[in-house]
C-alpha positions in Angstrom: 110.2 34.2 -91.8 112.8 34.3 -94.6 114.0 30.7 -93.7 110.5 29.6 -93.8 109.9 31.1 -97.2 113.2 29.5 -98.5 112.3 26.2 -97.2 108.8 26.2 -98.8 110.3 27.4 -102.1 113.4 25.2 -102.4 112.9 22.0 -100.2 109.2 21.4 -99.6 108.4 20.0 -103.0 111.5 17.9 -103.6 111.7 14.2 -103.8 113.9 14.3 -100.5 111.1 15.9 -98.8 108.7 13.2 -100.1 111.0 10.4 -98.9 111.2 12.3 -95.5 107.4 12.2 -95.2 107.4 8.5 -95.8 110.2 7.9 -93.4 108.3 9.7 -90.7 105.0 7.9 -91.5 107.0 4.6 -91.4 108.3 5.5 -87.9 105.0 6.7 -86.8 103.3 3.4 -88.0 105.7 1.3 -85.9 105.2 3.5 -82.9 101.4 3.3 -83.0 101.5 -0.4 -84.3 100.1 -2.3 -81.1 98.3 0.6 -79.6 94.7 0.1 -78.8 93.5 3.7 -78.9 90.0 2.6 -77.2 91.9 1.3 -74.1 94.9 3.7 -74.0 95.2 5.7 -70.8 95.9 9.5 -70.6 99.5 9.1 -69.6 100.1 6.5 -72.1 98.5 8.7 -74.9 100.6 11.5 -73.7 103.8 9.6 -74.0 102.9 8.3 -77.5 102.5 12.0 -78.5 105.7 13.1 -77.0 107.4 10.4 -78.8 105.6 11.2 -82.1 106.7 14.9 -81.8 110.2 13.8 -81.1 110.2 11.9 -84.4 108.9 15.1 -86.1 111.6 17.2 -84.5 114.2 15.0 -85.3 113.4 14.8 -89.1 112.8 18.5 -89.3 116.2 19.2 -87.9 117.7 17.0 -90.4 115.7 18.5 -93.2 116.5 22.1 -92.0 120.2 21.1 -92.0 120.0 19.9 -95.6 118.3 23.3 -96.7 120.9 25.2 -95.1 123.5 23.1 -96.7 122.1 23.7 -100.0 121.8 27.4 -99.4 125.4 27.5 -98.4 126.6 25.6 -101.3 124.6 27.6 -103.7 126.1 31.0 -102.0 129.5 29.7 -102.2 129.3 28.5 -105.9 
């Protein structure tokens, strides 16, 4: 809970987070570029959702590490 609060108070409203959101959006746009949602099978849809989640998880991990590094730097200074 504390980490979530720190994230929202320190990182969530920064330009870095805005940049991260744009990067995620760009990656998802590429992922869904040629997808016909009216003709997609359940299996194809499931695979796309898994890939989209992986994109979000990767960006979340990187963002979380940046928050952690900022907190450590603040604590050490």
